[in-house]
Backbone as JSON, one array per atom type, in Angstrom:
{
  "sequence": "MATSSSSSSSSIAISPRKLRSDLYSYSYKNDGNNPLVITVLASLIERTMVRNERIDAKNRGRQTLRQRDFRSKVFDCHEAPDMTVQCYLERIFRYTKAGPSVYVVAYVYIDRFCEANPGFRITARNVHRLLITTMMVASKYVEDMNYRNSYFARVGGLTTKELNKLEVELLFLMGFKLHVNVSVFESYCSHLEREVSIGGGYHIERTIRCAEEIKSRQSEAQRIYNQIARILL",
  "N": [[160.35, 129.33, 111.97], [163.67, 124.6, 105.69], [161.93, 123.74, 103.87], [162.24, 122.92, 100.36], [162.18, 125.38, 99.17], [163.3, 126.97, 101.09], [166.04, 126.47, 100.95], [166.61, 127.63, 98.52], [166.02, 130.29, 99.03], [168.05, 130.91, 100.76], [170.2, 131.51, 99.23], [169.7, 133.96, 98.26], [170.34, 137.35, 98.56], [168.96, 139.3, 100.98], [167.77, 142.43, 100.83], [166.88, 145.69, 102.18], [165.36, 147.08, 100.24], [164.51, 145.04, 98.55], [163.0, 143.55, 100.33], [160.95, 145.39, 100.94], [159.69, 145.58, 98.44], [158.78, 143.0, 98.33], [157.0, 142.9, 100.49], [154.83, 144.33, 99.59], [153.82, 142.82, 97.6], [151.49, 140.85, 95.76], [151.51, 138.42, 94.58], [151.68, 135.87, 95.55], [149.7, 133.99, 95.7], [149.69, 132.41, 93.45], [152.26, 131.6, 93.34], [155.13, 129.71, 94.05], [157.16, 130.46, 95.72], [158.42, 131.32, 98.98], [157.37, 134.12, 100.93], [159.66, 136.76, 101.6], [159.42, 138.02, 104.01], [158.82, 136.1, 105.87], [161.23, 134.87, 106.59], [162.59, 137.05, 107.75], [160.87, 137.77, 109.85], [160.87, 135.38, 111.3], [163.52, 135.39, 112.16], [163.56, 137.62, 113.89], [161.74, 136.77, 115.9], [162.94, 134.39, 116.81], [165.3, 135.37, 117.96], [164.22, 136.92, 119.97], [163.14, 134.91, 121.56], [165.47, 133.58, 122.4], [166.65, 135.61, 123.9], [164.7, 135.88, 125.92], [164.83, 133.33, 127.11], [167.36, 133.49, 128.16], [167.02, 135.47, 130.08], [165.13, 134.23, 131.75], [166.66, 132.07, 132.64], [168.55, 133.41, 134.11], [167.0, 134.44, 136.15], [166.07, 132.18, 137.33], [165.76, 130.14, 140.19], [165.83, 132.16, 141.99], [163.89, 134.68, 143.62], [161.64, 136.54, 141.64], [160.33, 139.63, 140.39], [158.61, 139.51, 138.34], [155.41, 138.61, 137.3], [153.44, 136.11, 136.02], [150.64, 136.41, 133.92], [147.9, 134.47, 134.43], [145.97, 133.96, 132.52], [147.23, 134.36, 130.08], [148.75, 132.12, 129.97], [147.41, 130.25, 128.61], [148.4, 129.89, 126.11], [150.57, 128.29, 126.43], [152.06, 125.13, 125.81], [152.28, 121.65, 126.75], [154.63, 120.43, 125.97], [157.37, 121.58, 124.09], [156.98, 122.02, 120.62], [158.71, 120.17, 118.05], [159.73, 121.94, 115.96], [161.03, 124.55, 114.08], [160.61, 128.15, 114.23], [160.8, 129.27, 111.71], [160.21, 127.06, 110.02], [157.59, 126.58, 110.83], [156.2, 128.94, 110.14], [156.55, 128.81, 107.4], [155.09, 126.51, 106.87], [152.51, 127.41, 107.49], [152.21, 129.28, 105.44], [152.41, 127.59, 103.22], [150.03, 126.12, 103.25], [148.0, 128.01, 103.47], [148.56, 130.21, 101.89], [148.82, 132.84, 102.7], [149.18, 136.31, 102.26], [152.1, 138.54, 102.21], [151.46, 140.87, 103.68], [149.76, 139.93, 105.65], [151.46, 138.65, 107.44], [152.86, 140.82, 108.42], [150.82, 142.25, 109.76], [150.14, 140.31, 111.65], [152.48, 140.36, 113.1], [152.26, 142.91, 114.2], [150.07, 142.44, 115.89], [151.18, 140.54, 117.66], [153.07, 142.14, 118.92], [151.4, 144.03, 120.14], [149.99, 142.37, 121.84], [152.0, 141.44, 123.6], [152.73, 143.86, 124.71], [150.39, 144.59, 126.04], [150.3, 142.63, 127.91], [152.51, 142.48, 130.04], [153.7, 140.52, 131.63], [154.0, 138.36, 130.04], [156.08, 136.25, 128.1], [157.62, 135.39, 125.05], [158.24, 132.08, 124.28], [159.68, 128.81, 123.56], [157.63, 127.13, 124.18], [155.23, 128.47, 123.82], [155.24, 129.87, 121.43], [154.4, 128.76, 118.94], [151.61, 128.38, 119.13], [150.86, 131.0, 119.59], [151.62, 132.16, 117.18], [150.02, 130.82, 115.15], [147.51, 131.62, 115.95], [147.57, 134.46, 115.88], [148.17, 134.77, 113.18], [145.87, 133.71, 111.98], [143.87, 135.48, 112.89], [144.89, 137.87, 111.83], [144.73, 137.27, 109.12], [141.98, 137.21, 108.78], [141.48, 139.87, 109.14], [142.87, 141.14, 107.08], [142.58, 139.74, 104.57], [140.17, 139.16, 101.92], [138.91, 136.74, 101.42], [138.72, 133.85, 103.44], [139.98, 130.95, 105.21], [138.23, 128.5, 107.2], [138.15, 128.35, 110.82], [138.6, 125.73, 111.6], [140.18, 124.73, 109.58], [142.54, 126.27, 109.8], [143.25, 125.32, 112.28], [143.97, 122.65, 111.77], [146.18, 123.1, 110.12], [147.86, 124.32, 111.96], [148.26, 122.31, 113.79], [146.47, 121.87, 115.87], [143.39, 121.29, 117.73], [140.08, 122.21, 116.65], [138.56, 123.25, 118.72], [140.53, 124.03, 120.55], [141.87, 126.08, 119.11], [139.79, 127.89, 118.72], [139.38, 128.71, 121.35], [141.86, 129.9, 121.9], [141.79, 132.03, 120.12], [139.69, 133.63, 121.14], [140.77, 134.26, 123.67], [143.06, 135.66, 122.9], [141.93, 137.94, 121.66], [140.57, 139.18, 123.81], [142.71, 139.58, 125.6], [144.19, 141.35, 124.14], [142.57, 143.48, 124.16], [140.84, 143.81, 122.07], [142.06, 145.35, 120.12], [142.41, 145.6, 117.05], [142.56, 147.09, 114.74], [144.65, 148.25, 112.17], [146.21, 150.88, 110.94], [147.39, 152.7, 108.01], [149.77, 154.12, 108.58], [150.75, 152.79, 110.85], [151.14, 150.23, 109.79], [153.12, 150.85, 107.9], [155.18, 151.65, 109.62], [155.87, 149.28, 110.91], [156.69, 147.78, 108.75], [158.96, 149.25, 108.1], [160.47, 148.73, 110.36], [161.01, 146.01, 110.03], [162.56, 146.21, 107.75], [164.77, 147.58, 108.75], [165.75, 145.58, 110.37], [166.83, 143.9, 108.49], [168.83, 145.5, 107.37], [170.5, 146.23, 109.5], [172.66, 144.28, 110.41], [171.08, 142.03, 110.19], [171.38, 139.98, 108.41], [173.1, 137.87, 109.22], [171.68, 136.58, 111.27], [169.4, 135.8, 109.9], [170.45, 134.07, 107.99], [171.42, 132.12, 109.69], [169.05, 131.16, 110.82], [167.83, 129.98, 108.59], [169.73, 128.03, 108.04], [169.56, 126.39, 110.32], [166.97, 125.43, 110.02], [167.27, 123.94, 107.69], [169.05, 122.0, 108.58], [167.49, 120.55, 110.39], [165.55, 119.56, 108.65], [167.19, 117.94, 107.11], [167.99, 116.0, 108.99], [165.51, 114.84, 109.53], [164.92, 113.71, 107.05], [166.97, 111.81, 106.84], [166.31, 110.15, 108.99], [163.86, 109.17, 108.07], [164.73, 107.77, 105.84], [166.25, 105.68, 107.0], [164.21, 104.45, 108.41], [162.61, 103.51, 106.28], [164.35, 101.64, 105.14], [164.55, 99.73, 107.19], [161.89, 98.93, 107.24], [161.67, 97.69, 104.73], [163.39, 95.54, 105.09], [162.1, 94.08, 107.1], [159.78, 93.4, 105.76]],
  "CA": [[159.52, 129.78, 111.68], [162.83, 123.48, 105.97], [161.47, 123.16, 102.62], [163.18, 123.16, 99.27], [162.22, 126.8, 98.88], [164.17, 127.6, 102.07], [167.4, 126.44, 100.47], [166.79, 128.58, 97.43], [166.01, 131.64, 99.57], [169.29, 131.16, 101.48], [171.2, 132.0, 98.3], [169.27, 135.28, 97.84], [170.67, 138.4, 99.52], [167.76, 140.06, 101.3], [168.06, 143.84, 101.07], [165.67, 146.43, 102.57], [164.55, 147.41, 99.05], [163.88, 143.8, 98.08], [161.98, 143.2, 101.31], [159.81, 146.3, 100.77], [158.98, 145.14, 97.24], [158.14, 141.73, 98.68], [155.9, 143.15, 101.41], [153.68, 144.89, 98.87], [153.52, 141.94, 96.47], [150.29, 140.03, 95.93], [151.63, 137.36, 93.59], [151.99, 134.6, 96.19], [148.62, 133.01, 95.55], [150.04, 131.51, 92.36], [153.72, 131.54, 93.32], [155.6, 128.72, 95.02], [158.21, 131.0, 96.58], [158.02, 131.84, 100.28], [157.63, 135.56, 101.1], [160.89, 137.04, 102.35], [159.07, 138.48, 105.36], [158.83, 134.93, 106.76], [162.6, 134.7, 107.09], [162.93, 138.17, 108.62], [160.06, 137.67, 111.05], [161.38, 134.24, 112.06], [164.77, 135.83, 112.78], [163.2, 138.48, 115.02], [161.1, 135.99, 116.97], [163.93, 133.45, 117.36], [166.21, 136.11, 118.83], [163.44, 137.29, 121.16], [163.05, 133.71, 122.4], [166.79, 133.35, 123.0], [166.81, 136.62, 124.95], [163.79, 135.54, 127.02], [165.37, 132.16, 127.79], [168.52, 133.94, 128.93], [166.48, 136.19, 131.24], [164.52, 133.24, 132.64], [167.74, 131.3, 133.26], [169.19, 134.29, 135.09], [166.09, 134.62, 137.29], [165.73, 130.88, 137.89], [166.39, 129.86, 141.47], [165.69, 133.29, 142.91], [162.57, 135.3, 143.49], [161.59, 137.6, 140.64], [159.15, 140.47, 140.5], [157.72, 139.28, 137.2], [154.28, 137.74, 137.57], [152.76, 135.67, 134.81], [149.18, 136.46, 133.87], [147.47, 133.09, 134.24], [145.18, 133.84, 131.3], [148.14, 134.25, 128.93], [149.35, 130.78, 129.98], [146.61, 129.41, 127.72], [149.2, 129.63, 124.92], [151.62, 127.32, 126.74], [151.78, 123.71, 125.58], [153.0, 120.82, 127.72], [155.96, 120.13, 125.43], [157.68, 122.44, 122.95], [156.99, 121.29, 119.34], [160.02, 120.02, 117.41], [159.66, 122.64, 114.68], [161.51, 125.92, 114.21], [159.67, 129.21, 113.86], [160.88, 129.37, 110.25], [159.45, 125.94, 109.44], [156.17, 126.72, 111.17], [155.66, 130.01, 109.31], [156.52, 128.29, 106.03], [153.96, 125.59, 106.81], [151.29, 128.23, 107.42], [152.12, 129.84, 104.08], [152.2, 126.51, 102.24], [148.64, 125.65, 103.24], [147.03, 129.11, 103.46], [148.96, 131.21, 100.91], [148.6, 134.18, 103.26], [150.08, 137.3, 101.65], [153.09, 139.14, 103.11], [150.85, 141.85, 104.59], [149.17, 139.21, 106.79], [152.54, 138.41, 108.39], [153.16, 142.11, 109.06], [149.73, 142.53, 110.7], [150.31, 139.35, 112.74], [153.6, 140.9, 113.88], [151.67, 144.02, 114.97], [149.25, 141.85, 116.95], [152.08, 139.94, 118.66], [153.66, 143.26, 119.65], [150.35, 144.6, 120.99], [149.68, 141.37, 122.86], [153.08, 141.46, 124.58], [152.67, 145.15, 125.39], [149.22, 144.58, 126.92], [150.52, 141.59, 128.92], [153.96, 142.57, 130.3], [154.21, 139.31, 132.26], [154.1, 137.29, 129.03], [157.31, 136.2, 127.29], [157.58, 134.39, 123.98], [159.16, 130.97, 124.51], [159.47, 127.67, 122.67], [156.4, 126.44, 124.57], [154.02, 129.2, 123.45], [155.38, 130.63, 120.19], [153.65, 128.18, 117.83], [150.19, 128.69, 119.33], [150.69, 132.44, 119.4], [151.75, 132.46, 115.75], [148.88, 130.36, 114.35], [146.35, 132.41, 116.34], [147.69, 135.82, 115.33], [148.09, 134.67, 111.72], [144.47, 133.5, 111.61], [143.15, 136.74, 113.13], [145.39, 138.83, 110.86], [144.17, 136.88, 107.82], [140.58, 137.65, 108.77], [141.48, 141.33, 109.06], [143.47, 141.62, 105.83], [142.13, 139.05, 103.37], [138.74, 139.16, 101.61], [138.45, 135.35, 101.54], [139.49, 133.18, 104.48], [139.65, 129.57, 105.58], [137.57, 128.34, 108.48], [139.02, 128.09, 111.97], [138.93, 124.31, 111.63], [141.29, 124.51, 108.64], [143.73, 126.83, 110.43], [143.61, 124.43, 113.38], [144.7, 121.51, 111.19], [147.48, 123.61, 109.67], [148.68, 124.63, 113.13], [148.44, 121.14, 114.64], [145.59, 121.98, 117.03], [141.99, 120.98, 117.49], [139.28, 123.42, 116.41], [138.17, 123.78, 120.03], [141.7, 124.71, 121.12], [142.14, 127.32, 118.39], [138.69, 128.82, 119.03], [139.65, 129.26, 122.68], [143.02, 130.78, 121.79], [141.36, 133.25, 119.42], [138.92, 134.44, 122.09], [141.69, 134.76, 124.69], [143.91, 136.68, 122.27], [141.15, 139.15, 121.45], [140.33, 139.84, 125.09], [143.98, 140.02, 126.18], [144.63, 142.5, 123.34], [141.58, 144.54, 124.27], [140.2, 143.91, 120.75], [142.73, 146.39, 119.32], [142.77, 144.92, 115.81], [142.73, 148.0, 113.6], [146.02, 148.62, 111.8], [146.12, 151.88, 109.87], [148.51, 152.72, 107.04], [151.01, 154.59, 109.21], [151.25, 151.71, 111.71], [151.64, 149.19, 108.89], [154.39, 151.34, 107.34], [156.21, 151.67, 110.66], [156.32, 147.9, 111.15], [157.48, 147.4, 107.56], [160.26, 149.9, 108.25], [161.21, 148.0, 111.4], [161.5, 144.78, 109.41], [163.64, 146.6, 106.83], [165.95, 147.87, 109.57], [166.25, 144.29, 110.81], [167.65, 143.37, 107.4], [170.0, 146.35, 107.09], [171.4, 146.32, 110.65], [173.2, 143.01, 110.85], [170.09, 140.97, 110.21], [171.73, 138.9, 107.5], [173.69, 136.74, 109.93], [170.63, 135.85, 111.99], [168.53, 135.19, 108.9], [171.18, 132.93, 107.42], [171.5, 131.09, 110.72], [167.71, 130.58, 110.93], [167.63, 129.1, 107.44], [170.63, 126.89, 108.17], [168.99, 125.51, 111.34], [165.8, 124.77, 109.44], [167.75, 122.96, 106.72], [169.65, 120.89, 109.32], [166.39, 119.75, 110.92], [164.97, 118.86, 107.5], [168.14, 116.9, 106.71], [167.91, 114.93, 109.98], [164.23, 114.16, 109.34], [165.04, 112.9, 105.83], [167.84, 110.68, 107.16], [165.53, 109.25, 109.85], [162.87, 108.53, 107.22], [165.45, 106.82, 104.98], [166.56, 104.52, 107.84], [162.93, 103.77, 108.69], [162.21, 102.8, 105.06], [165.25, 100.5, 104.98], [164.15, 98.73, 108.18], [160.6, 98.41, 106.82], [161.9, 96.77, 103.61], [164.01, 94.31, 105.63], [161.05, 93.35, 107.82], [158.85, 92.86, 104.79]],
  "C": [[160.14, 128.56, 110.15], [162.26, 122.85, 104.76], [162.49, 123.46, 101.55], [163.28, 124.62, 98.96], [163.1, 127.53, 99.87], [165.59, 127.61, 101.57], [167.65, 127.44, 99.37], [166.83, 129.99, 97.97], [167.3, 131.95, 100.29], [170.36, 131.71, 100.56], [170.86, 133.41, 97.82], [169.64, 136.28, 98.93], [169.43, 139.24, 99.74], [168.17, 141.49, 101.65], [166.78, 144.53, 101.51], [164.76, 146.73, 101.39], [163.81, 146.18, 98.56], [162.76, 143.37, 99.02], [160.75, 144.09, 101.14], [159.0, 145.92, 99.54], [158.18, 143.88, 97.53], [156.9, 141.95, 99.55], [154.64, 143.65, 100.7], [153.31, 144.05, 97.65], [152.29, 141.11, 96.78], [150.32, 138.84, 94.99], [151.75, 135.97, 94.21], [150.88, 133.56, 96.1], [148.97, 131.97, 94.49], [151.55, 131.35, 92.23], [154.19, 130.57, 94.4], [156.65, 129.25, 95.97], [157.64, 131.5, 97.91], [158.28, 133.34, 100.34], [158.87, 135.78, 101.95], [160.59, 137.45, 103.79], [159.06, 137.31, 106.34], [160.2, 134.77, 107.4], [162.96, 135.8, 108.07], [162.16, 138.08, 109.94], [160.52, 136.51, 111.93], [162.66, 134.62, 112.81], [164.49, 136.67, 114.02], [162.66, 137.68, 116.19], [162.09, 135.04, 117.62], [164.87, 134.16, 118.32], [165.5, 136.59, 120.1], [163.34, 136.11, 122.11], [164.37, 133.43, 123.11], [167.03, 134.34, 124.14], [165.94, 136.31, 126.16], [164.29, 134.34, 127.82], [166.57, 132.53, 128.66], [168.07, 134.66, 130.21], [165.9, 135.22, 132.24], [165.59, 132.42, 133.37], [168.43, 132.12, 134.35], [168.34, 134.43, 136.34], [165.74, 133.3, 137.98], [166.47, 130.65, 139.21], [166.37, 131.03, 142.42], [164.36, 133.97, 142.64], [162.64, 136.44, 142.49], [160.29, 138.36, 140.78], [158.16, 140.19, 139.37], [156.64, 138.27, 137.59], [153.59, 137.39, 136.26], [151.26, 135.85, 134.95], [148.7, 135.05, 133.54], [146.67, 132.92, 132.96], [146.09, 133.68, 130.08], [148.81, 132.89, 128.87], [148.56, 129.81, 129.11], [147.4, 129.06, 126.46], [150.33, 128.63, 125.17], [151.16, 125.91, 126.38], [152.66, 122.9, 126.53], [154.44, 120.56, 127.28], [156.19, 120.97, 124.19], [157.72, 121.61, 121.66], [158.39, 121.27, 118.72], [159.98, 120.63, 116.01], [160.11, 124.09, 114.9], [160.43, 126.9, 113.82], [159.63, 129.36, 112.34], [160.04, 128.29, 109.58], [157.95, 126.11, 109.65], [155.51, 127.8, 110.31], [155.57, 129.57, 107.84], [155.36, 127.31, 105.85], [152.64, 126.35, 106.69], [151.12, 128.8, 106.02], [151.79, 128.75, 103.06], [150.73, 126.13, 102.13], [147.59, 126.76, 103.22], [147.3, 130.15, 102.38], [148.65, 132.62, 101.4], [149.63, 135.14, 102.67], [151.03, 137.9, 102.67], [152.48, 140.13, 104.1], [150.22, 141.18, 105.81], [150.23, 138.96, 107.86], [152.9, 139.7, 109.12], [152.1, 142.43, 110.11], [149.8, 141.57, 111.89], [151.43, 139.8, 113.68], [153.12, 142.05, 114.75], [150.87, 143.47, 116.14], [150.09, 141.22, 118.05], [152.68, 141.03, 119.54], [152.63, 143.86, 120.62], [150.01, 143.65, 122.14], [150.73, 141.4, 123.97], [153.07, 142.76, 125.38], [151.52, 145.19, 126.4], [149.38, 143.58, 128.07], [152.01, 141.52, 129.25], [154.55, 141.34, 130.99], [154.41, 138.17, 131.29], [155.43, 137.4, 128.29], [157.19, 135.1, 126.26], [158.66, 133.34, 124.23], [158.86, 129.85, 123.52], [158.16, 126.95, 122.98], [155.14, 127.17, 124.12], [154.06, 129.85, 122.07], [154.52, 130.08, 119.06], [152.16, 128.5, 117.94], [149.92, 130.17, 119.13], [150.73, 132.8, 117.93], [150.51, 132.04, 114.96], [147.64, 131.18, 114.69], [146.42, 133.81, 115.75], [147.63, 135.8, 113.8], [146.65, 134.5, 111.26], [143.68, 134.79, 111.77], [143.59, 137.8, 112.12], [144.84, 138.54, 109.47], [142.72, 137.33, 107.7], [140.49, 139.16, 108.59], [141.9, 141.82, 107.67], [142.8, 141.05, 104.58], [140.61, 139.15, 103.18], [138.13, 137.77, 101.79], [139.34, 134.63, 102.55], [139.06, 131.74, 104.65], [138.93, 129.58, 106.92], [138.59, 128.12, 109.59], [139.48, 126.63, 112.02], [140.11, 124.01, 110.71], [142.59, 125.05, 109.24], [144.2, 125.93, 111.58], [144.41, 123.23, 112.87], [146.09, 121.94, 110.73], [148.42, 123.81, 110.86], [148.91, 123.46, 114.07], [147.63, 121.19, 115.92], [144.21, 121.44, 116.71], [141.25, 122.29, 117.27], [138.89, 124.07, 117.73], [139.32, 124.55, 120.67], [141.93, 126.05, 120.45], [141.03, 128.35, 118.64], [138.93, 129.5, 120.38], [140.81, 130.24, 122.64], [142.65, 132.1, 121.12], [140.61, 134.18, 120.37], [139.84, 135.06, 123.14], [142.58, 135.86, 124.12], [143.17, 137.99, 122.13], [140.93, 139.9, 122.76], [141.63, 140.37, 125.7], [144.61, 141.18, 125.41], [143.69, 143.68, 123.48], [140.88, 144.82, 122.95], [140.8, 145.04, 119.9], [143.28, 145.76, 118.04], [143.05, 145.86, 114.65], [144.19, 148.36, 113.4], [145.93, 149.62, 110.64], [147.4, 151.88, 109.03], [149.81, 153.11, 107.71], [151.61, 153.52, 110.12], [151.84, 150.59, 110.86], [153.0, 149.59, 108.33], [155.5, 151.3, 108.38], [156.74, 150.28, 110.94], [157.09, 147.36, 109.94], [158.88, 147.99, 107.66], [161.11, 149.2, 109.3], [161.79, 146.71, 110.84], [162.65, 145.08, 108.45], [164.92, 146.91, 107.61], [166.58, 146.59, 110.08], [167.17, 143.68, 109.76], [168.94, 144.17, 107.26], [170.99, 146.4, 108.24], [171.78, 144.93, 111.12], [172.21, 141.87, 110.86], [170.49, 139.77, 109.39], [172.26, 137.67, 108.19], [172.6, 135.89, 110.59], [169.69, 135.15, 111.02], [169.19, 133.95, 108.32], [171.22, 131.78, 108.42], [170.14, 130.39, 110.87], [167.46, 129.59, 109.81], [168.48, 127.85, 107.59], [170.09, 125.89, 109.19], [167.81, 124.74, 110.78], [166.22, 123.67, 108.47], [168.36, 121.75, 107.43], [168.57, 119.97, 109.88], [165.76, 118.93, 109.81], [165.86, 117.71, 107.08], [168.07, 115.71, 107.67], [166.62, 114.13, 109.83], [164.28, 113.24, 108.12], [165.88, 111.66, 106.08], [167.09, 109.66, 108.01], [164.49, 108.49, 109.03], [163.51, 107.47, 106.34], [165.77, 105.53, 105.76], [165.31, 103.72, 108.13], [162.48, 102.94, 107.49], [163.06, 101.55, 104.85], [164.85, 99.38, 105.93], [162.82, 98.09, 107.75], [160.76, 97.41, 105.68], [162.48, 95.46, 104.09], [162.95, 93.44, 106.32], [160.04, 92.71, 106.88], [159.48, 91.69, 104.02]]
}
């Protein structure tokens, strides 16, 4: 779910109290710091993906009772993007400045989507499309002012036509259950806080470290490319 702000956040101890304060903050429109909820949500999703991959590997080569809903396969891409969940969520924030509450509501929608479609599992091939779609729909629900679908599509690395289709499919597969009342919002905030307090720190630190390693490799590759370009010139 990579940037210079990721390295700075890795030195900050995320506590449940700090996360709760962060979730109800509205200062991010004019603040360069990433919301802490990005790191916690990325940790949750990354671990869900690892668990799903383990289950799929266990069932591979033998018949399984699980049946994929073909409609939910619309979120699958041909090749998994080379970007962590942490990096992707940070990219969405960098270009949309979506507030922390948008990430919580998107988390609610992902949970509802998975519950309504028990044959669907979050994997590296569908997580990015699911995230950009739920974030866009959540932004429309929470925020007073929003970007167009075409803008969210560019941020997410999709065409406008693709994102429009994903939005429609998400709404129908969720049964248009978009309303999130205060008690539901609070319960999901509490779940994120428990993620921090119950051993979440290790997974969060690991997510940040992986994102930083990818960023470091990309920088090294760019440096080598620039050197070769100078030699050729």
